[in-house]
N, C-alpha and C positions, 0 to 999 in steps of 0.2 A: 461309309465303307472302310475307312481307315480304322475305326473303332472295332468293327467286326473282325478285321484281319488281325488286329492287335490283341484281341482277347485270346487268340490261339498261338500267336508268335511271341508277343511281348506284352503280357498283362499290365506291366507298369506303364507302358505307353497308353494303353486303353483307359487306365484310371486317370491319367493326366488329361486325355482328351475329353473324357466324360465329366471329369470334375471341373472343366472350365467354367468359371463363374458366369460367362456370357451365355452359357447353354442352360436354359431353363428346363426344369424337370419334365414339364408337360410337353415341351417341344421335342425333348430327347425321347420321351415315350412314343409320341406320334411318328417320328422320323425313323427311330431305331427299334423300339420295342414292339410296336404294333405290327410291323411286317414279320417279325419273328414269331409273335403270338399267332398270327394267321397261318404261318408255315407250320409251327408246332402243332396247332389244332388240326390242320389238314393231315399231318402225319398220324395223329391219334385216330383220325377218322379212318384213314386207310388201314390202320393196324386193327382197330377194334370194331369199327361199324360197317366197313365196306362201302358199297354204293348205295344210293337210295335213301329213303327215310331214316333208317337206323344210323347210317353214317352221318347224315345231317344233324341228328340229335347229339351224336357224340362230339361233332364238331362245335355246335352251338353251346353245349354245356361246358365243354372245355374252354372255349373262348370266353364266354361270360364269366366263368369262375376265375380265370386268370386276370381278366380286365378288372375285376373287383378285388381279388386277393392281393394283387401286387401294391396298389396304393393303400389299401387298408392294412395290410401286413407291414408296409413301410412305416406307416403311421405308428402302429404298435411298436415296432422296432426303435423308431426314433424317440418314442416316449420312454423306453427302458434304457436307451443308450447311456444316459448319465450314470446309471448304476454299474456300468462296465468301464467307467472312465472315458467314454467316448464323447467327443464334442460335436458330433454330427447333428444336423437338423433333418427335418423331413425330406428336403430336396436332395440332399446328398445320399441319404439311405435309399431313397427311391431310385436314383440313378444307379447306385451300386447294385441294388437288387435286380433291376432290369438288365444291367450289364452282365451279371453273374448268371442269369438264366439262359444266356446264349448257348452254351454247350448242351444243356438239357433240351432245349427247344429244337436245336438242330438234330440232336440224337432222335427226337420223335419223328422227324422227317425221314431220317435214314431208316429207322425201324418200320415206318409205314410203307416205304418203297421196297424194302427187303425184309419180310417178316422173319426170316431166319436169324437176322441180326437184332432181334427185339431186345436182347440183352444190353444193347447199346444205350437204351433208355436209362438203366441203372448206372452205367458208366458215365453218361452225360450228367446225371444227377450228382455223382461223386465229383465230377470235375467242376460243376457249378458251385459245389460247396467249397472246393479249393479256391476257385477264383474269387468267391465272396470273402473267404478268410484272408486271402492275400490283399484284397482291396480294403479291409477294415482299417489298416493303418494309414495309407495314403489318402483315402477319400473320407473316412469317418474319424480319423484321429484317435483310433482306439489303441491303448498301450498293448504292446506284444504279449505280455503275460496273460492279458484278459481277453485276447482275440479269439482263442480257440473256443472258450465257454460261450462268448457272445455269438460267434458264428453258428455253433451248434443250436443254441436256444433260438436264434433268428430263423434258422432253416426249419426248425420244428414248428415255429409259428406259421411260416409261409406254407410248408407242406400241409399242415393240418387245416389251415384256412382255405387253401385251394381244394383240397380233397372233400372237405365238408360242403363247399360251394358246388363242386362238381356233382356230388351226390344229390344236393338240393335241386340244382337245375335240371339234372337228368330225370329226377322224378317229377318235376314240375313240367318239363316238355313232354314226357311220356304220358302224364295224366291229362295234359291239355289236348292231346290228339286223339 
């Protein structure tokens, strides 16, 4: 809960809590990331699918896409990290990615509950990019001059991978029914 509140009030504190070497990335994902993914997927379901089978399809395709895209994208980002002077491994990058997705996933919940505020999804995505950019120095050891480029390339990887997977799973789930 401290990490969650710190993302919005003091991101540097959130980076320190999430970057604790005693906190394994898989445990961090299960305890912190998975509840956010479930909530974000439920928000997408309310916004795009509504109730019944269409909403369930949106929920499942969104959840499956993010469950695969976050670790796979983190692996890709960790592989390219040395090109940007970063010293982060897969675990640090994975925790940073999960942590930075907090504003976006919560914006999905708000947009699902209040469709007139659907623009908050874009604001949450922009805020997630800013949180990720701010965390590259403390959590990944990325030099400040290269952090902006690294953040943009990383986010394009994550967004592209998640959107491709969402389309794949949506098509697969619709075809299977």
